[in-house]
N, C-alpha and C positions, 0 to 999 in steps of 0.2 A: 546536569542531572547526575545524581550518584547511582552507582550500580545497585540494583535490587537483586537479592538472592533468596530463593526458597528451596529448602532441602526437603525432598519427598521420599517416598518409600522405594521407588525404582529410578531415581535420578534427581538431579538438581537443575533448577531453571534459574538463569540469570537474565536480566534485562538492563541494557545500558542506554536505552533511549533510541537506539538504531537497530540492534539485533536482539532477538530472543535466542539464547543458547541453552540447549539441553545436553547435560553431561550425565552419562549413565554410570551407576555405581552397583556394586555387588553382583548378584546373579543376573541382573538386567543386562549387563555387558555381554552375557552369553546368549540371551534370548532375543534382545532387541538390537544390540550392536555396540561396538566399542567406539570410543572417541566422542567428539562433540558434534552436535548438529546445530548450525547457526542458521536462523531464519530471519531475513530482513523484515522488520516490522511493516515495511511497505507492501510486502506480499501476503501478509496475514489478512484474511477476509473475515474471520470470525474467531471468537474464543468461546469454546464450549466449557461449561462449568457444571460440575456435579458435586454438591457438598457431601462430606462424609456423614454417614449415619452411625448409629451406635454399634452396628455389627459389620459395616462395610466401609472401605476407604472411599474418599472422594477422588476426583481427578480434574485436571485442567488439560484441555486439548486445543491445539492451534490448527485452524483450518487454512490451508494454502491451495492456490489453484493447482490442479493436476493431482491433488492428494487422493489417496485411495481410501476414502471414507466409506463406511457402510453404516446403515441405521441398525442399531442394536435392539434386540428384543428386550422386553421388560425383564429385569433380573440379571441381564448379562452385560449391561453397559460397562461396569467397572472391569469385568473380566476382559472385554474387548479392548478397553482403553489400556490395560496392562500390556497388550500385544502391539499397541500402536506406537510408532516411532515419534509422533508429534504429541504424545500425552505423557503426563507424569501423575502418579498416584500420590495421595497424601492423607494423613490421619487428621483427626480433630485437633490435636495439639499443633500440627503443622499448618492448619487452616489460616491463621492470621497472616502469615508471611505470603501464602499463595493469594489471599484476597488482595493484599497490597500490590503484589505483582500483577494480578489480573487487572486491577483498576488502572495501573500505570500503562499497561499495554493497550487497553481499550481506549484510554484517553489519547494515546499517541495515534491510534488508528483514527479516532474521531477528528483529531486536529489535522490529520493528513487530508481528510475529505472536506473539512470546513475551511481550509486555507483558500483564500481567493486564488483563482488561476491566474498565472502571470502570462499575459499574451503580449506579443510584439505589438507596438502601436500601429494602427492602420496608417497606411501612407496618406499623407495630406492630400486632400482633394484640391486640384488646381481649378481655378475659376476659368470661365470662358475667356475672359480678358487675358489671363495668363497664357492659355493655349493659343489664342490669336497672336500674341506677342511672339511666342516660340515659332509659330508658323511663319510670321513675318521675317524673323531672323533667318529661317531656313531659305526663304526666297532671296534675301540679301546675300546669303552665302552661295547662292547658285545651286543649292541642293534640292530645291522645290521650284517647279514652274509656277507661273502666275495662275494657270488654269487649275493646277493641283491645289494651290492655295485657296482659290475661290470655291472649289469643291469641298475642301475640309472646313472652310468658313461656313458654308451653307449647312454642312452636317452639324457643326457645333451650335449654330443658331436655330437648328431644327427646321430649316426651310426645305 
């Protein structure tokens, strides 16, 4: 997968198939923080999306376990997103790049949950005959008495 990049108003989001990286630019470096924030896609539980309107910016927000999210009141969603370290604001012109990035991240999340779980194969069940053979060998080796053999045989045969 090629790296996707979307440049927004208060940061740039890149996605390489494994990590979402948010890099802050301009004044956002002072209010939200300097440096990059790398979020493993495996830890993203949701992608919140608000498209831009004619007078307000839109935003993309990545929900992670332990995140400090709060439900915004009507009319203040974009303002609150501007303060959130897991959100990036964008304009109408920037929307296509953010839609492409959103689609790729949501697809990666869906694939993670749709992938069949890999489990270790269950140990092979031995038959009663196999168990009796093993018990007989233990008797021959002197590790099991004849009485113990008969008790285990009765248990295996359900007597």
